[in-house]
C-alpha positions in Angstrom: -2.5 9.6 17.2 -5.2 8.0 15.0 -4.5 4.3 14.8 -7.9 3.5 13.2 -6.6 3.9 9.7 -3.3 2.1 10.3 -2.9 -0.7 7.8 -2.2 -4.2 8.9 -0.5 -7.0 6.9 -3.9 -8.7 6.5 -5.5 -5.5 5.0 -2.8 -4.9 2.5 -1.7 -8.4 1.4 -4.0 -8.4 -1.7 -3.1 -5.0 -3.1 -1.7 -4.6 -6.6 -0.6 -1.6 -8.7 -3.4 -0.3 -10.9 -1.0 0.4 -13.7 1.3 -2.6 -14.0 -0.6 -5.1 -11.7 2.5 -5.9 -9.7 2.2 -6.7 -6.0 2.8 -3.9 -3.5 5.4 -4.3 -0.7 6.3 -2.3 2.4 8.7 0.4 1.7 12.1 -0.2 3.3 13.7 2.9 4.9 15.4 3.8 8.1 12.2 5.5 9.3 9.4 3.4 7.7 6.0 4.9 7.3 3.2 2.3 7.9 1.1 4.1 5.3 3.5 3.9 2.4 3.7 0.9 0.1 5.9 0.5 -3.0 5.0 -1.1 -6.3 7.4 -4.0 -7.1 7.1 -3.3 -10.9 7.0 0.4 -11.7 8.2 1.8 -8.3 5.2 4.0 -7.6 4.5 4.8 -3.9 1.0 4.5 -2.6 -0.7 5.8 0.6 -2.6 2.8 2.0 -4.0 4.8 4.9 -6.2 6.6 2.4 -9.4 4.5 2.0 -10.0 5.7 -1.6 -6.5 4.6 -2.6 -7.0 1.2 -1.0 -10.2 0.6 -2.9 -8.4 1.3 -6.2 -5.6 -1.0 -5.3 -7.6 -4.1 -4.3 -7.7 -6.9 -6.8 -10.9 -7.2 -8.8 
């Protein structure tokens, strides 16, 4: 298992949706995936283990 790309709370606390600028939160499911985060505004799901996606989501 590759834990190198696993997101931590510190890594993802400043992420916002590129479309609606709402803050991203952890997705709440019975079997949560550490890589999935959910937009609090429009409901899009983002993969925060993908480095390109994380760069797009960081606040500018």
